[in-house]
Z-matrix of the N, CA and C atoms (Angstrom, degrees):
N
C 1 1.432
C 2 1.552 1 112.67
N 3 1.295 2 118.55 1 134.35
C 4 1.396 3 122.38 2 179.72
C 5 1.574 4 106.38 3 -93.78
N 6 1.294 5 114.16 4 125.83
C 7 1.453 6 120.18 5 179.07
C 8 1.510 7 112.08 6 -79.78
N 9 1.277 8 119.13 7 158.77
C 10 1.475 9 122.86 8 179.24
C 11 1.513 10 106.43 9 -73.09
N 12 1.340 11 119.34 10 149.55
C 13 1.461 12 124.97 11 179.14
C 14 1.504 13 110.90 12 -62.38
N 15 1.325 14 118.48 13 157.70
C 16 1.429 15 124.11 14 167.77
C 17 1.433 16 108.54 15 -60.02
N 18 1.370 17 121.92 16 162.60
C 19 1.422 18 126.30 17 -173.97
C 20 1.535 19 110.31 18 -57.87
N 21 1.273 20 122.27 19 -37.77
C 22 1.473 21 120.06 20 -177.98
C 23 1.561 22 107.91 21 -146.39
N 24 1.397 23 119.00 22 62.49
C 25 1.441 24 121.10 23 -176.12
C 26 1.561 25 112.78 24 -62.84
N 27 1.310 26 117.58 25 -19.81
C 28 1.483 27 115.30 26 -179.78
C 29 1.554 28 112.94 27 -68.65
N 30 1.295 29 113.31 28 -19.62
C 31 1.563 30 118.46 29 174.85
C 32 1.450 31 111.40 30 -82.79
N 33 1.325 32 120.03 31 7.33
C 34 1.487 33 121.01 32 -178.47
C 35 1.493 34 114.97 33 95.99
N 36 1.286 35 116.12 34 2.14
C 37 1.467 36 116.60 35 178.65
C 38 1.488 37 108.54 36 -70.23
N 39 1.325 38 113.95 37 143.69
C 40 1.427 39 116.37 38 179.70
C 41 1.537 40 109.75 39 -147.38
N 42 1.246 41 117.72 40 135.95
C 43 1.459 42 125.76 41 170.77
C 44 1.570 43 105.30 42 -100.29
N 45 1.289 44 114.01 43 125.68
C 46 1.452 45 121.26 44 -177.19
C 47 1.474 46 109.41 45 -57.01
N 48 1.275 47 118.81 46 136.98
C 49 1.445 48 132.13 47 171.27
C 50 1.531 49 113.29 48 63.64
N 51 1.389 50 115.76 49 16.88
C 52 1.558 51 118.62 50 176.30
C 53 1.503 52 106.65 51 -76.46
N 54 1.271 53 118.69 52 137.47
C 55 1.435 54 121.81 53 177.58
C 56 1.504 55 109.50 54 -107.85
N 57 1.320 56 115.18 55 135.89
C 58 1.502 57 122.02 56 179.62
C 59 1.492 58 107.94 57 -123.77
N 60 1.251 59 115.37 58 155.45
C 61 1.538 60 122.99 59 166.89
C 62 1.445 61 110.41 60 -100.81
N 63 1.353 62 115.72 61 126.75
C 64 1.407 63 120.98 62 175.67
C 65 1.523 64 108.07 63 -125.42
N 66 1.339 65 118.90 64 129.11
C 67 1.447 66 126.19 65 172.95
C 68 1.512 67 110.67 66 -95.60
N 69 1.326 68 115.40 67 127.65
C 70 1.426 69 122.73 68 177.49
C 71 1.478 70 111.12 69 -118.65
N 72 1.384 71 113.60 70 134.60
C 73 1.489 72 120.61 71 172.73
C 74 1.513 73 110.41 72 -95.57
N 75 1.279 74 116.70 73 136.14
C 76 1.506 75 122.08 74 -175.37
C 77 1.517 76 107.96 75 -124.40
N 78 1.337 77 118.04 76 143.05
C 79 1.448 78 123.23 77 179.50
C 80 1.478 79 109.35 78 -151.03
N 81 1.353 80 116.99 79 144.31
C 82 1.439 81 122.15 80 177.06
C 83 1.542 82 109.56 81 -148.38
N 84 1.284 83 117.03 82 141.58
C 85 1.510 84 118.78 83 176.47
C 86 1.524 85 110.56 84 -137.23
N 87 1.323 86 120.08 85 16.24
C 88 1.398 87 120.24 86 178.62
C 89 1.563 88 109.91 87 -132.21
N 90 1.347 89 116.13 88 144.25
C 91 1.430 90 116.20 89 176.71
C 92 1.456 91 117.07 90 77.18
N 93 1.328 92 122.26 91 -156.31
C 94 1.423 93 125.82 92 176.43
C 95 1.529 94 107.50 93 -81.00
N 96 1.347 95 115.87 94 96.66
C 97 1.491 96 121.73 95 -167.45
C 98 1.531 97 108.59 96 -65.73
N 99 1.309 98 118.94 97 -42.87
C 100 1.472 99 120.91 98 -179.08
C 101 1.554 100 108.40 99 -61.23
N 102 1.270 101 115.40 100 -47.52
C 103 1.538 102 117.29 101 177.20
C 104 1.462 103 114.03 102 -61.80
N 105 1.295 104 117.07 103 -40.70
C 106 1.477 105 123.67 104 175.00
C 107 1.507 106 112.34 105 -52.30
N 108 1.352 107 115.95 106 -51.43
C 109 1.473 108 120.57 107 -178.07
C 110 1.519 109 108.70 108 -66.03
N 111 1.374 110 117.92 109 -41.39
C 112 1.431 111 118.37 110 -177.52
C 113 1.519 112 111.47 111 -67.61
N 114 1.311 113 118.41 112 -37.90
C 115 1.542 114 123.23 113 173.61
C 116 1.502 115 111.41 114 -61.45
N 117 1.454 116 115.28 115 -45.73
C 118 1.441 117 114.95 116 -178.46
C 119 1.462 118 111.57 117 -64.04
N 120 1.388 119 119.85 118 -41.14
C 121 1.442 120 122.34 119 -179.82
C 122 1.529 121 110.34 120 -60.56
N 123 1.315 122 115.49 121 -41.46
C 124 1.487 123 117.44 122 -177.79
C 125 1.525 124 107.78 123 -66.03
N 126 1.342 125 118.70 124 -45.48
C 127 1.459 126 121.52 125 -178.18
C 128 1.627 127 108.04 126 -62.30
N 129 1.355 128 119.21 127 -40.65
C 130 1.450 129 123.86 128 175.98
C 131 1.467 130 108.87 129 -59.74
N 132 1.253 131 121.49 130 -47.45
C 133 1.501 132 124.39 131 176.99
C 134 1.510 133 112.22 132 -58.10
N 135 1.358 134 119.21 133 -38.19
C 136 1.430 135 122.98 134 179.00
C 137 1.487 136 112.85 135 -73.91
N 138 1.354 137 117.68 136 -43.30
C 139 1.467 138 119.61 137 -173.38
C 140 1.511 139 114.57 138 -96.90
N 141 1.298 140 121.27 139 -33.52
C 142 1.428 141 121.64 140 -175.05
C 143 1.491 142 111.50 141 -99.16
N 144 1.290 143 120.18 142 -45.36
C 145 1.412 144 120.67 143 179.94
C 146 1.532 145 111.45 144 157.82
N 147 1.421 146 114.69 145 169.02
C 148 1.400 147 122.35 146 -174.70
C 149 1.508 148 110.51 147 -57.81
N 150 1.377 149 116.86 148 135.38
C 151 1.414 150 123.39 149 175.04
C 152 1.539 151 109.64 150 -76.55
N 153 1.374 152 115.85 151 115.77
C 154 1.489 153 118.38 152 175.53
C 155 1.494 154 112.57 153 -85.46
N 156 1.314 155 118.88 154 -44.20
C 157 1.491 156 121.97 155 179.00
C 158 1.543 157 110.68 156 -141.72
N 159 1.317 158 114.17 157 147.35
C 160 1.448 159 117.96 158 179.15
C 161 1.543 160 107.35 159 -134.15
N 162 1.345 161 116.71 160 139.09
C 163 1.515 162 117.86 161 -178.76
C 164 1.508 163 106.30 162 -87.06
N 165 1.312 164 114.92 163 174.68
C 166 1.428 165 125.04 164 170.89
C 167 1.534 166 106.07 165 -64.80
N 168 1.353 167 116.68 166 160.79
C 169 1.426 168 121.63 167 167.40
C 170 1.567 169 108.27 168 -87.69
N 171 1.395 170 111.48 169 133.16
C 172 1.504 171 114.15 170 176.92
C 173 1.462 172 107.79 171 -126.67
N 174 1.350 173 113.71 172 144.49
C 175 1.413 174 122.56 173 -177.82
C 176 1.553 175 108.97 174 -93.73
N 177 1.288 176 117.91 175 130.97
C 178 1.445 177 122.38 176 -175.29
C 179 1.538 178 110.51 177 -138.31
N 180 1.329 179 112.92 178 162.77
C 181 1.421 180 121.77 179 174.30
C 182 1.528 181 109.57 180 -80.21
N 183 1.353 182 116.14 181 152.69
C 184 1.504 183 118.92 182 171.83
C 185 1.440 184 113.83 183 -51.33
N 186 1.247 185 119.35 184 143.02
C 187 1.526 186 127.77 185 176.21
C 188 1.483 187 110.04 186 -120.16
N 189 1.342 188 113.77 187 122.98
C 190 1.476 189 121.13 188 179.13
C 191 1.518 190 118.95 189 88.67
N 192 1.320 191 113.05 190 -5.43
C 193 1.399 192 120.60 191 176.34
C 194 1.575 193 112.06 192 -159.99
N 195 1.355 194 115.25 193 165.19
C 196 1.451 195 117.83 194 -178.86
C 197 1.511 196 109.71 195 -102.10
N 198 1.317 197 115.91 196 135.29
C 199 1.428 198 123.54 197 175.57
C 200 1.559 199 112.24 198 -152.40
N 201 1.230 200 115.99 199 151.14
C 202 1.489 201 121.65 200 171.03
C 203 1.538 202 113.65 201 -70.59
N 204 1.253 203 114.52 202 -18.11
C 205 1.447 204 119.44 203 -175.71
C 206 1.471 205 112.55 204 -95.59
N 207 1.330 206 119.67 205 127.79
C 208 1.443 207 127.40 206 172.34
C 209 1.527 208 107.17 207 -75.70
N 210 1.315 209 113.29 208 161.76
C 211 1.466 210 121.63 209 -178.63
C 212 1.556 211 106.82 210 -105.12
N 213 1.304 212 112.48 211 151.83
C 214 1.458 213 118.13 212 165.11
C 215 1.504 214 107.04 213 -119.43
N 216 1.374 215 114.99 214 125.25
C 217 1.454 216 120.12 215 -170.65
C 218 1.511 217 111.95 216 -122.25
N 219 1.354 218 116.97 217 158.48
C 220 1.495 219 122.78 218 175.98
C 221 1.520 220 105.57 219 -160.93
N 222 1.379 221 110.15 220 165.14
C 223 1.445 222 117.34 221 171.14
C 224 1.537 223 105.12 222 -131.68
N 225 1.404 224 109.97 223 141.83
C 226 1.486 225 116.10 224 172.31
C 227 1.496 226 107.97 225 -123.58
N 228 1.342 227 112.97 226 153.67
C 229 1.498 228 122.91 227 170.68
C 230 1.498 229 109.99 228 -108.49
N 231 1.260 230 120.78 229 127.58
C 232 1.480 231 126.58 230 -177.95
C 233 1.494 232 109.06 231 -117.02
N 234 1.315 233 112.36 232 149.34
C 235 1.507 234 118.69 233 167.48
C 236 1.569 235 104.71 234 -101.00
N 237 1.216 236 117.38 235 125.52
C 238 1.520 237 119.56 236 -178.56
C 239 1.552 238 111.82 237 -139.24
N 240 1.272 239 111.28 238 156.81
C 241 1.460 240 121.27 239 171.47
C 242 1.546 241 109.14 240 -102.30
N 243 1.431 242 117.88 241 -5.38
C 244 1.424 243 121.21 242 -176.36
C 245 1.577 244 109.98 243 -75.05
N 246 1.266 245 113.34 244 152.87
C 247 1.479 246 120.08 245 172.51
C 248 1.512 247 108.77 246 -74.91
N 249 1.375 248 118.52 247 164.00
C 250 1.438 249 117.84 248 174.44
C 251 1.530 250 114.51 249 -55.36
N 252 1.343 251 114.82 250 -42.25
C 253 1.490 252 116.85 251 -179.43
C 254 1.478 253 112.58 252 -64.88
N 255 1.381 254 118.50 253 -37.57
C 256 1.457 255 121.06 254 176.36
C 257 1.586 256 109.34 255 -64.41
N 258 1.363 257 115.92 256 -42.63
C 259 1.436 258 118.72 257 176.06
C 260 1.507 259 113.75 258 -57.73
N 261 1.279 260 117.79 259 -39.51
C 262 1.367 261 123.27 260 178.96
C 263 1.567 262 111.38 261 -65.52
N 264 1.322 263 113.86 262 -49.58
C 265 1.537 264 115.12 263 176.99
C 266 1.493 265 111.84 264 -62.98
N 267 1.219 266 117.65 265 -39.38
C 268 1.609 267 119.05 266 178.56
C 269 1.531 268 111.61 267 -64.90
N 270 1.298 269 115.45 268 -41.21
C 271 1.509 270 116.35 269 -178.78
C 272 1.504 271 109.83 270 -71.66
N 273 1.341 272 117.88 271 -38.55
C 274 1.458 273 120.62 272 175.20
C 275 1.546 274 111.54 273 -59.73
N 276 1.349 275 116.77 274 -40.03
C 277 1.480 276 120.55 275 177.12
C 278 1.560 277 109.31 276 -64.86
N 279 1.337 278 119.24 277 -40.48
C 280 1.461 279 121.45 278 178.07
C 281 1.528 280 107.45 279 -60.52
N 282 1.271 281 117.92 280 -44.72
C 283 1.498 282 119.76 281 -179.14
C 284 1.510 283 109.91 282 -61.53
N 285 1.317 284 118.61 283 -44.10
C 286 1.427 285 121.08 284 -178.94
C 287 1.584 286 109.93 285 -65.68
N 288 1.346 287 115.87 286 -43.07
C 289 1.432 288 119.73 287 180.00
C 290 1.571 289 112.41 288 -62.15
N 291 1.365 290 115.28 289 -30.43
C 292 1.459 291 120.66 290 177.68
C 293 1.507 292 113.71 291 -86.97
N 294 1.314 293 117.76 292 2.85
C 295 1.522 294 118.21 293 170.04
C 296 1.515 295 113.58 294 110.68
N 297 1.404 296 119.41 295 1.14
C 298 1.421 297 119.87 296 176.70
C 299 1.501 298 110.87 297 -69.43
N 300 1.275 299 118.79 298 128.50
C 301 1.345 300 123.51 299 -175.55
C 302 1.584 301 117.10 300 -92.65
N 303 1.337 302 114.25 301 -29.43
C 304 1.473 303 117.25 302 179.93
C 305 1.537 304 108.98 303 -157.24
N 306 1.291 305 111.73 304 154.82
C 307 1.532 306 115.30 305 174.31
C 308 1.457 307 108.34 306 -84.14
N 309 1.427 308 113.45 307 152.16
C 310 1.458 309 119.85 308 -175.74
C 311 1.485 310 117.43 309 -66.30
N 312 1.284 311 115.99 310 -19.15
C 313 1.456 312 118.69 311 -170.23
C 314 1.548 313 112.73 312 -60.23
N 315 1.294 314 116.37 313 -43.78
C 316 1.434 315 119.41 314 -177.91
C 317 1.489 316 117.05 315 -85.95
N 318 1.336 317 116.99 316 -17.13
C 319 1.421 318 119.05 317 -179.37
C 320 1.540 319 120.06 318 -124.30
N 321 1.303 320 112.90 319 9.50
C 322 1.492 321 122.47 320 -174.49
C 323 1.484 322 109.09 321 77.91
N 324 1.282 323 118.20 322 178.46
C 325 1.534 324 122.07 323 -175.35
C 326 1.544 325 107.00 324 -77.78
N 327 1.315 326 116.13 325 140.85
C 328 1.460 327 126.25 326 179.32
C 329 1.564 328 108.26 327 -139.33
N 330 1.307 329 111.66 328 159.77
C 331 1.519 330 116.24 329 170.31
C 332 1.529 331 107.14 330 -57.02
N 333 1.331 332 115.53 331 150.32
C 334 1.455 333 120.28 332 -177.08
C 335 1.529 334 111.37 333 -159.54
N 336 1.323 335 118.18 334 145.69
C 337 1.468 336 121.67 335 179.24
C 338 1.527 337 110.41 336 -72.81
N 339 1.324 338 117.86 337 -28.26
C 340 1.506 339 117.30 338 177.15
C 341 1.524 340 106.92 339 -158.99
N 342 1.322 341 114.27 340 145.02
C 343 1.555 342 122.91 341 172.92
C 344 1.431 343 102.51 342 -134.49
N 345 1.312 344 115.91 343 131.02
C 346 1.497 345 118.27 344 173.91
C 347 1.548 346 107.34 345 -131.31
N 348 1.337 347 115.44 346 124.78
C 349 1.392 348 126.59 347 -172.65
C 350 1.557 349 108.71 348 -115.04
N 351 1.258 350 121.51 349 134.24
C 352 1.478 351 124.33 350 168.33
C 353 1.536 352 104.35 351 -79.50
N 354 1.383 353 112.25 352 121.12
C 355 1.547 354 117.37 353 -179.86
C 356 1.493 355 107.75 354 -98.73
N 357 1.273 356 118.67 355 -49.81
C 358 1.493 357 122.73 356 -176.70
C 359 1.531 358 106.38 357 -142.22
N 360 1.333 359 114.64 358 151.16
C 361 1.440 360 125.22 359 175.66
C 362 1.515 361 104.32 360 -139.80
N 363 1.350 362 117.20 361 105.36
C 364 1.450 363 120.86 362 -172.49
C 365 1.548 364 106.07 363 44.91
N 366 1.417 365 113.72 364 -137.86
C 367 1.465 366 118.78 365 174.95
C 368 1.519 367 111.26 366 -104.97
N 369 1.266 368 116.65 367 24.91
C 370 1.428 369 125.75 368 -174.20
C 371 1.554 370 112.82 369 -75.20
N 372 1.261 371 116.30 370 139.40
C 373 1.516 372 124.73 371 170.05
C 374 1.521 373 109.74 372 -110.05
N 375 1.319 374 116.92 373 122.63
C 376 1.432 375 119.97 374 173.63
C 377 1.542 376 109.64 375 -127.17
N 378 1.333 377 118.77 376 133.26
C 379 1.426 378 122.01 377 -178.50
C 380 1.538 379 107.05 378 -136.83
N 381 1.368 380 110.07 379 88.19
C 382 1.425 381 119.76 380 177.48
C 383 1.603 382 106.03 381 -123.31
N 384 1.310 383 114.91 382 161.91
C 385 1.524 384 116.82 383 -178.23
C 386 1.581 385 115.34 384 -53.36
N 387 1.273 386 114.02 385 -34.04
C 388 1.542 387 117.36 386 -176.38
C 389 1.466 388 115.15 387 -115.36
N 390 1.383 389 112.75 388 3.29
C 391 1.533 390 117.62 389 -179.76
C 392 1.487 391 111.21 390 -146.05
N 393 1.331 392 118.02 391 111.74
C 394 1.399 393 124.28 392 -178.61
C 395 1.607 394 110.68 393 -125.79
N 396 1.294 395 116.04 394 115.71
C 397 1.435 396 123.93 395 -178.60
C 398 1.468 397 106.05 396 -129.17
N 399 1.355 398 122.05 397 129.05
C 400 1.485 399 124.95 398 -3.86
C 401 1.553 400 110.80 399 -62.26
N 402 1.347 401 116.33 400 156.51
C 403 1.414 402 118.98 401 178.48
C 404 1.572 403 108.02 402 -57.99
N 405 1.319 404 116.69 403 128.23
C 406 1.463 405 121.28 404 -170.60
C 407 1.542 406 115.35 405 -71.08
N 408 1.334 407 119.51 406 -16.07
C 409 1.443 408 119.77 407 178.64
C 410 1.451 409 115.26 408 -114.65
N 411 1.351 410 117.88 409 13.38
C 412 1.506 411 119.09 410 -168.73
C 413 1.559 412 106.00 411 -71.37
N 414 1.292 413 120.46 412 -35.56
C 415 1.457 414 121.66 413 -177.58
C 416 1.491 415 114.59 414 -67.17
N 417 1.345 416 114.26 415 -18.06
C 418 1.507 417 120.88 416 176.80
C 419 1.543 418 111.85 417 -86.39
N 420 1.241 419 117.40 418 -10.00
C 421 1.446 420 121.69 419 -172.50
C 422 1.522 421 115.43 420 -113.24
N 423 1.336 422 118.81 421 108.16
C 424 1.457 423 119.95 422 178.90
C 425 1.556 424 111.57 423 -64.35
N 426 1.412 425 116.40 424 -26.29
C 427 1.386 426 114.40 425 -178.39
C 428 1.546 427 114.23 426 -75.24
N 429 1.401 428 113.06 427 -5.41
C 430 1.535 429 120.22 428 171.01
C 431 1.490 430 106.27 429 -98.30
N 432 1.345 431 118.10 430 -53.60
C 433 1.446 432 124.17 431 -165.98
C 434 1.582 433 110.77 432 -66.51
N 435 1.309 434 117.02 433 -37.06
C 436 1.516 435 117.98 434 -179.53
C 437 1.475 436 112.56 435 -64.88
N 438 1.384 437 119.39 436 -50.95
C 439 1.392 438 119.86 437 177.80
C 440 1.526 439 114.34 438 -68.02
N 441 1.387 440 115.07 439 -33.40
C 442 1.528 441 120.68 440 177.00
C 443 1.513 442 110.24 441 -61.92
N 444 1.333 443 118.31 442 -47.27
C 445 1.452 444 121.39 443 179.84
C 446 1.598 445 111.83 444 -62.72
N 447 1.363 446 114.68 445 -30.86
C 448 1.401 447 118.99 446 -178.05
C 449 1.570 448 111.47 447 -63.72
N 450 1.392 449 115.25 448 -32.83
C 451 1.415 450 117.87 449 -171.43
C 452 1.601 451 115.17 450 -113.75
N 453 1.312 452 111.93 451 -11.57
C 454 1.495 453 117.44 452 -178.33
C 455 1.492 454 111.18 453 -68.22
N 456 1.290 455 114.21 454 137.43
C 457 1.518 456 120.40 455 176.74
C 458 1.436 457 111.11 456 -73.08
């Protein structure tokens, strides 16, 4: 059973041993895309929490910018004791470790070896400058919604 989140876990609050479900969207359009997704999923499992469900990998066209490189996308659901803020910091570190140079917010969308977005965290809503849950653009993106619907309970 998944417990309800603490009153404000995005601020670092944590109740010991509480389990949360977090859905993460993954995308890659550089290098060995299948291996990039597999590596990211393994790193997420190690850092964020146990993978409960994983979607199929789907190939999609770039969204929000033009590129010759198609994307490979997936969604995973993890069980975690981490707060939303901790999940954000851990996934950003995974992106950097896998070669991502910058987040798209400040420079527009660009080709990247990996992109990891927090889509959902239990039924929590977070609205902070650098952390928005649910992800505000996910319903506009088939490359998120198709794999999400595949694994969402």
